[in-house]
N, C-alpha and C positions, 0 to 999 in steps of 0.2 A: 602293775601299772592294768587298770581296766580299762579298756579303748572303748572310746567317742566312737563308734561307727557312722557319728552323722555324717563325717566327711565323705564317707563311700555310698553312703543313702543322696547326698545332694549331687553327687557323680554322676551317678544312675540315672537320678530323678533331673536332672538337666540334659542328658543327653551328652555327654562330654569324651567318650570311652568313643577312641579314635576309630572309624569306621572303616573297612578294608576293601578291598576290591583285588581278586586274587590276581596276581599276575598271568601271563596268558601263560601256557606250558607250565602253569602252577610250579613258578619261581619260587628258591627258599625264603625270599624276600619280594612283597609285593612292589606294585609300582604305587608309582605320588597316588594318592586316593584323589577321584574326584571330587568325594560328596563332605572333603574334613572339613572343621570347624575352621574360619577364616583369622588369619594370623592379624587383620584388619582390629578384627573385634577380640582377640584373645591373647595374650602373654603383655598384658596390660598392669597388670599390678603383682602386689606377693600373692595376696589371694589368688589368684591365677595359678602363681606356681605351686603353693599349696595342692588345690584341688587336684592341679594334672600328678603330682605325686604321691597324692592318695590311691593312683591307678595302681600302685605296685604293693602296698602293704599285704595283701588277700595276698601274693605269694612268699612271705614268711615262711623259714623251712621248720615250724614248729611239728610237733608232733603229740597226738591227740590218743592213737591206739597205739598201746605197747605189742601189738603183731608187725613191726616194723621190720622185725628182724628174718619173716616166712623167707627170704630170699638168701639165706644164710647157711654156714654150719650150726648153728646157736634156734633153728625150730625146723617143726616140720609137722607142717602143714598137711591134712589129708589131702588134698590136692596140691602134688608136686610146683613146684616153682616150675615154669617153664623153661627157662634160661638153663639152670641147673638141672632140670631133667631130661635135656638135651630138645626140647620139642618147640625151639625159634626154627624161626626161619624167617630169610628176608622176605621182608613186605613190599608188594609191591607199590602203595604211598606211603603214608601216614609216618609211624615209626618213630613220632620224634622228630621229625625234620620236617612236618606242614607248614603251608603258610603260618596257620596260630599258635605254630610252633617257637616260630621266629617273631612273635610280633611286640610279646614285650620289649625284646631287644630293638624292635625298632619305635618304637614308643619312646624308649631312654634316648635316640639318636635325634630321634624328631625333637624332643623337650632342652636338650644338650646345643641343639642347633640354632635356639631362639630363645632360653633362659634371659640373656645378657643385654636385650633389648630392655628388659624392665625396671624402670628405675626403684632397687629396693637396696637398702644396706645389709637383706639380709640374703640374696639372691644366692651366695655361693652355699650356703647351707641346705637348701632345696636342692639346688646341683650335688652338693654331694649326698642329699635322696638318696636320687637319679644313679649318680655312678656308682653307690653301694648297692641298688638292684641290677643296675651292669654286670655288677661283677660278678654277684653273684648266678644270675641267670649265663654266662656265658661259662663258668664252671660248671653248670649244670652239663649247658651243652659239650667240654671237653671230656668230665668224666662218663659222658652215654658214646661220646664219637671220635674224642682225641683228636686229629686235625680239624677244624672246620674253618667257615669262610667266616673272617675279620674285619665288620662292617661297623665302624667309627662315623658315619654318617646318616642318616638319613633318605631313600633314595627316590627319584622318579623314576618314569618308563624308558628316561635316556640314559640312565648310572650304566656304566659299565660294569660295574659289581656283579649285577644282577645274573650275572655270568661268571664272576672273581671264582678263581682256586680256591681249595681248602687252605689254610694257611696252618704253619705246625703250629702243635698244641704249644710249645715252648712261647713262640711271641704269643702265641692268645695269653697268655697264663702271664704272661708278661702285665699283659694287659691289663688283664685282670688285677695284678697286683699294686698296679698304679691306680686303679679307680680305687680299690678298696685305702692303700694309703694315703690320698686325696681325703676321700671319705673320714678318713681319721684323724686331719687336721683341719677340717674343714666346718664337721656337725659341732654343735655345742656341748657343753660339758654335761653328766650326767644332774638334772634336775634343774637345769634352766632351759631342758628342751620345753615343749609342748606337750600336754600329756598325751601317749602313744606313739611319739617322734623316736625318730631313729638320734640316737647321742654319739658321742664320742667311745662309750666303751662298746657299745654294740657294734660298730665299727672292727673296732681293736678284736671281741670277740671273734667275727667272722674271719675279719685277715688271720689271727691263733689258727683257725681250723681251718682255711682253706691252704696257707701258706703248710701246714705241715702234709695235707697231704698231698700238696705240687715239691718240697724237699723231697718227703719220701719218693714217689714215685719216680721221679728223676732219675734217686738214686738208686734202687732197684731196677729200674726198667732201663738204667746206663744209659738216659736221655738230660746228660750233661753236668754241670757241676748243681750242686743240691744245695750247697754250704748257705749260699746268700739268702736264700728261698726261706730256708730251716732256721736261718737266721731275723728272719724275719717275723714268722710266728715264734721264735722266742722272744722277741723285744714284746711284739703287740703282746702277749703268756703278760711279760712282767709290768708290761703299762698297769695291768688289771690286780694281777698279784700285787704291787709295790701302792699303789693309789687307793691301797685299805676300804676301801667302801663296801666287799666285798666278801662273805663268806661263809661257808658252809651249813647248813643247815641242821641243829642239833639241838635237844633238849636236853640229852643226855641218858637218854634209852636209848640202851646199843641195840634192843629188841623191835623196834619198833620205827625209829625215825625214820631209816629209810624210804622204810614201805611207807611213810605217812606223808615225805617232801613231795608226791606223786599223788596226791587223794587229797589237794586240797582248793577250797572256792576263792582262795582271796591269794595269789603269791606276790601281791603287793609289797606286803611287811615282811616280804622271804629273804635274808640277804642274801640269798644263793642264787636269786633270781639274776640274770644281766637282764633280759627281756621275756616277757613271755605274752601268751593270749589267753585272755579274760571273758569268759564264758557268765553273762545274766541271766539268768531265770528270764523271762519275757522279751528276751531283746535276743542272746543267741544260745543256744545249746548246743550240748554234743550226746553221747551216747555209749559211749566204752565199756563204763561200767557193766551195763546188758550185755550188749556184745562180748562180753570177753566170761560170759555164764555159755555158750556154745560158740566160738570161735573156731572149729573145725581146726586149729592145732598145736601145738605143745612145744615143749624143750624139746631138746637132745640129750639126747646120754654123755656125749661130747661136754655137754658145756655142763652138765650137771659134774661131772669129774674134775672141769676146773676148775672149780670152788674147794680153795685150801681147807685147812684143820682149823680149828681155834687155835693150834701153836704157832700158826701160820705155814705151818707144810705140808706138803703136796703129797698125797694118798701117798707115793711109795718112799716117805719120810715119818711121816706121822707117825705119834704114838699113840694115838685112840685109836679105837675098832676101826676099820674101812668094809663093816657087813651093809651089802645093799639089800639083801635078802627081804627088805621089806621097807618100805618109803619110811617107815618112823626111824628103823635103822639108819636110814643112808644122809636121812639130816640129823641125825647128832651130833653131835662137838664140830658142823662145819661154820664158815662163814655165814655170821649173822644175816649176812645179804642172801644168801640160798633160799631161807624160811621166809622172806620178806619179798622175795620175788619168784616162789614157785610154791605153790600150798603142799604142806604139810601134816598130817594127821592134827587134829585139834589147832588146827587156825581157823579161827573165827569169821566166818564168810561170812554172817549175816547177824549183825548185832540184835539185841534184843531191845523188847518194851518195856513197859511196865505192869505187861500183860502178855506179851508174847517171848518166850526164851529165846537166845540165843545158836542158833547155827551155827557146830563146829561138822568139821570136814573130816571122814574117816578114810577108807580106802578110796584111792584114786576112780573118775568115774570110768574107767576106760570104755572102748567101746561106743562112746558118745559124743554129741555133740564139745561137751565142756573139753577134752581134752584129746589129743589124738594120742601121746605117745605115755600117755601117765602122769606125768609134767604138765601140771593146770600155771598155767602164767598168771602169776595176779597182780602183775605188778600195773599199779596204776588202778586197779579195779579195787573200787571203794566198799567194804563192809554194811555200810551206811546203805538201808532199802528204800531212802527218797532219791537216792543217787542210780538205782537200780532204775527207772522209770524211761520208759523209752523215749531213748532224743530230749531225755529232761535233766539231764546231769550239768551240774555248773560249775563244772571241777575244771580248775587253771592248767593251761597246759605251758609245757616250757619250752619258749625259742632256744633261748642260752642261760645254760646257768655255767656257774662259778664249776662245779667237777670237772667238766669239760677241761676248761681252761690249764688245771693246775695239772692233767692228761698230758694236753699238749706241750706243756711245760715243761714236765722230766722230758715225754720222748724226745721233743725238739732238741732239747739241753744234750740228753745222753747220742741221738745221731751227731748231732756237731763235736763233740768231743770224746764220745766211747767211753763215755761212762761218765756217774755221776757221784758230786761227794755226798755224804751222811744230811749237811745241810739242802742240798737240793731235793733231798728223801723227803727231810723231812715236812719242809715246805711245801710237797705237793701230795705226793702218792702216800706218805702217811698220816695227812690229815684228814683223807678220803678213811685210811683203817681208825684211827681213833676213832671217828663218827658212828662204828661198828665194833669198838673194844680188839679188833685183831693189830697183834702184834706188830713192828714195826718192820717194814722192808728195809733190809740192810747193802751196804754196797758189795759184799761179798759173801751173796747170796746162796745157796747151794744149788745148782743143778738138778730140775726135775728129773727124777729116772726114767720117767715115764713119761714124754713129752710129747706133745701134738706132731707132727710133721710140717714145716711149712717149707722142706723140699729143699732145704739149704741149712747149713748151721747158724742158730742164735744163742747168743752169749747170753748164761744165766739168768745176767739185771734185765737184758734187752728184753729177755723172755717173759719175765718177771712184772716189767713193765706192761707190756702187749696182753700180759693176764690179767693185769689191775681195770684195763680199758674195756677188755670184754666185758667182765662181772660188774663195774661201777656202769656202764651204758647199756647194758644188753636190753634189748628191745626198742630202743629208742631212735633204731635206724643206721647205726653207723657202718656197721659190722662189714655187710658185703665191699660198700668204698674202702674199708681197713683190708680186706685182702687184696684188692685190686691195688692200690699202694704200694703193697708191700711187695707186690709179686709171689703173693703164698695161694695162687689156686688149688695146690699141692692140700690144704686143710678140708677143701670140699668132700676130700675120697678117703677120708679115715670116716674106719665101718661106723662110728658110733658117732655121728652125724646121720646117720640115717636110723638109729636105735634112737629106742624110747628106755621104758622100763625093766626092771626084771621081772619078768613073771612066771614062776616057777610054780612046780605041782603044789607045794602048799601054799603059797599064795591065793593060788586060785581057788581053791577050797575053803576061803573065809570068805569069797565072794558068793551075794546074795541074790545073786542072777546070773546065766549062763555069759560064762567069758571063756567056755571050749571052742570057738572058733576063730579069735583073739590066734594071731601069726606070730611064734618065737621063732628066733635062731639055737644052733646048739650052745650057746650060753643063755638060753631063756629071756634072752632081750624080744620088747615089740619089735614089731617090722611091722613099721606102719607103710609103707606102701611095698607092695610085693615086686614091683619094678626095680625095686632097689634091693634085692635078697643080697647080690653079692656089692653094695654097694654102688656110688658115682663115679663118674670117670670126668675130670675137670679137663677141658680141651681152651688153650690160651686165648683162642677168637674169641672169648667169652668177657676177656678185660675191654672191649668196645661192642658196639653193636652194630648192625648191619647199618648200612645206606641206602636207604629204597631204592629199589630198581625204575622210578618217575624220574628221582635225582639223576643217578647217572646215566639216563638216557637224555635226558633234558641237557645235561653239559656234553654229550659225546661229541667228537668234531670242534670240539669249541676249547681254546688256551685255559690253562688249568683244569681239563677235564677230569671228574670226580673219579679215584677208584675206588674200588671198592674196598674196605678196612681187611685183613689181611682174616686168611680163613674163611670168610662168607661169599668167597668169589664162586 
């Protein structure tokens, strides 16, 4: 759907954004604003509800920069991630807890307290939109901080909730799931909504995502019964699968379809798009193809070794050669998503014209801003030079795509039943494999003899379900949240998460420029950051962010005084 941005423009022009006066002592939610628009003149028509709901659409979780896994074991930015690098400290203020950080939730509550006074048969659909966004905002707060204040009405300066306690995360997430269930029940069916607005399928896509996150977080962190929440994820996923309105994008070209999926300028006809963000030349554009040429990051050796071979087996079981002495050899006979995610020799990185020959990729440009590790991420990057013009790309971005729903379905069903039938696999993960011509996953899959270390035992089937998720969603920003919900911080400690490609003496000689200063370890793997020569150390405090000091001080001595998150004291 190409978004109609006129609503947001009208909203800005008319000054309907809620004004904000900071609470004394900078409380987490502001006092009732003195200069807020008058309820006497607003909340009178359905159009008022629509305009108010438009406030939240810019907060939809789309990805147009596929370096979104820089904060995980998948990627190696030249400048290390602050959290995983151990350089994060407790902020004195801000840190995701400032007044403006809570404003979206307050706006949701303000609307939900007043929308019923409008005489409209469609008002519940706008309430459903706003509850969808409130669920999204509160989930983001819980993923960051764990326990947070749960406020379901807008506050004034006399509200005791201004200094209310942090509520247990499970209770907050129960409300998130209630909001999403309401949204799924009250939003219109796909096709009957106004162009660019939420519908029932979109609510189910977010419910599928969030309930899987919450159910597995509860399970692996020992926070109560995960099964009802996992069932909510499964039910939402099944609604989308059984509805028959979506399928994976494919033309039958196993060597191009995955890459082409992320470089389309119009996702509206794409059957994999549940919702997407549209870019239009002259209206709204982006610039990822240009920045991907010099984004100072790279893919980790750890991720590259996760790609299976074309026989569907890992390096420890495959019958194919497993030579990684040169980039071309390493890329041979791998899951086709390997070459469609990371550049390998021969990749056409700029298509030709009638007068200009196409440009093919050769040796990785190590030691440059193009790739820190030797593995150049090309997912989402177009080879069309028109898309390389700075900030003038009109490649659309997914918000929710069907592939994620299939992965959510498989994982949720496994976590509930401790197994998957072949039918379950064939209607989920094996559809993803079909797109790239990979052998089907079977329920009796052999264990990988060279597994990554989760810090606990993972069955062979669950291991492959998680592997498939890692490969398919690479660069889309899921990985760190996955690690956190699985309580798998141990993954960050793998030495190959901080290593790049192999750069042996023979390969060094093939470079036409000086690469002698590029550091390698005893296995000739590139060391991207010398601070990690011996790897990284995960600290369990990283599962939650610290509470800013001013919020600790603000509530000190009051009922429900905030206690700092564990490890950040």
